[in-house]
N, C-alpha and C positions, 0 to 999 in steps of 0.2 A: 768290614768283611765277615767278621763272626756272625753279625745279624743276618747277613745275606745267606751264609752257610746254613744257619738254623732254619731260615725261612724255606730254603730248597728242601732240606731234610724233612721238615714239617709237612710240606706240601706232598712229598712222596708218601709219608706215613698216612696222612688224611686220605689220599687216593686209595691206599691198600686197606684202610679201615672202613671205607664206605660199603655199607650194606654187609658188614661182616656179621656172621651168625654164630650162635653158640656151638652149633655142630662143627663148624670150621675151626673155632678155637679149640675145642676138645678133641678133634681128630688128630691121631698120631700117625705121621707120615711113614713111620717104621716101627717095628716091635721095640727097638732101642731108641732112646732119645729123651731129652729133658722134657718134663711135663709138670703139671700141677696136680695135687692130690687133695681131695676134700676130706678134712678131718674135723669132726665135731662142729660141722656147719661153717667152717672157714677153709679157704683154699690155700695151701702152702706150696710153695715151688720147690722142686727138687734142685739140688745143687751138684754140679758136676765134680766128680772125683778126678777126672782128667779132661783135657781139652783135645783129646785124640779124635780123629775121624771115626773110630770105632764106637765112640759114645753114641753115635747116631744123631739125626736131625731133631731139633726141638719142635715142639707143638707151638701153634700160634698163641695159645694160652701162655705158655711159658715165655715166648718172646715179648708178648705185651707186658707180662709181669716184670720181665728184665728191664724194659724201658722204665716202667714205673718205679722199679727198685732203685735204679741208679739216679733218676731224677729226684725221687724223694730223698735219697741219701745225700745228693749234692746239695739240695736245698737245706736240709737239716744240718749238714756239716758246714756249709759255707755261710748260712745266714741264721742258724738256730743254735740249739744247744749241743749239737754233735753227739746225740746219744742214740740215734736210729740205727738199728741193726737189721741184717737180712731177715731174720725171723719176725721182725715187727712190720714187715711189709706183705700182706697177703694179696693174692690175686682177687679181684673183685667178685668173680663167680659168674659173669655173663658178659657177653660181647658189648651190650649197651652200657653197662656200668663201667666196663674197661675203657671204652671210648670217652665217656664223661670224665673218668678219672684222669686219663692222659691229657684231655683237654684242659682240665684244671690244673695239672702240673705244669703244662706249657705255659699257661696264663700266669701262674705264680713265678716261674722261671723268668719269662720275659720282663715281667714287672720288676722283679729284683735286679735283673741286669740293667734295665733302663733307669733305675734309680741310682746306679753307681756313676761316679765321675770316671772320665777317661782314665785317669792315673791309677784307679783301683785295678785295672786289667793288667798293669805292669807290676803291681804289687803281689805278694804271696799272702796278704792278710786274710783272704777268704778262701785260700787253697788249703783245705784240710783233709779232703777225701776225694779220691782214692790215693792221692799222693799229697805231699806237702812241700814247702820250700821252693815252689816254682811260681811263676807268674799266674795270676788268676786266668789270663787269656789262654794258657795251656790247658786248664781244666775245661773252659768254655769250648775250646776247639775239640777236646777229646769227647765231650758230651755230644757235639754236633756229629762227629764221626760215628759214635755208638748209635746214635739216633738213625743215621742214614743206613748203617749196616743192619740194625734190626729191622727197619723199614723194608729194606730189600729182602731180607729173609722172610718177612711176613708175606710180601708179594709172591715170592717163589713158592712158599707153601700153599698159598691160595691157588696158584696155577696148578700145582700137583693135586690139590683137593678137587679142582674142577674137572680133572681128567681121570680120577681115580676109578676103579672098576668095582 
């Protein structure tokens, strides 16, 4: 079931990433909203101080960064040395590099999951971020939901971009 959920969410994201441009990524749907900022040649993501609706809608750049951030973090904390922090995950800087980054993370994640025996999903052994002491299946399900949510938000932002004035 978790594999099927991931597959559906991944298909939706791929649909919304098709022909994505740098202009779309860097367009801000409103004056307020989470975005990425270039500093010294690297792109850093802003972090919300509140999750209030008044914070405004995020840019596609931020949304794609968010997907990459949680996937990178889940991989690092579940299968690596658990040292990766938010500041360690830059936005790649272009639509093409972002799509390649997300495809690579997807491939690494699906390979890591495929290598686990079924009983690992009932164990908390690999559940270290963003929560612990829960079955790994809970983390996988959460990542599937986050992917679907962010994919939907990217699609909505692309609709808004397409009809902007």
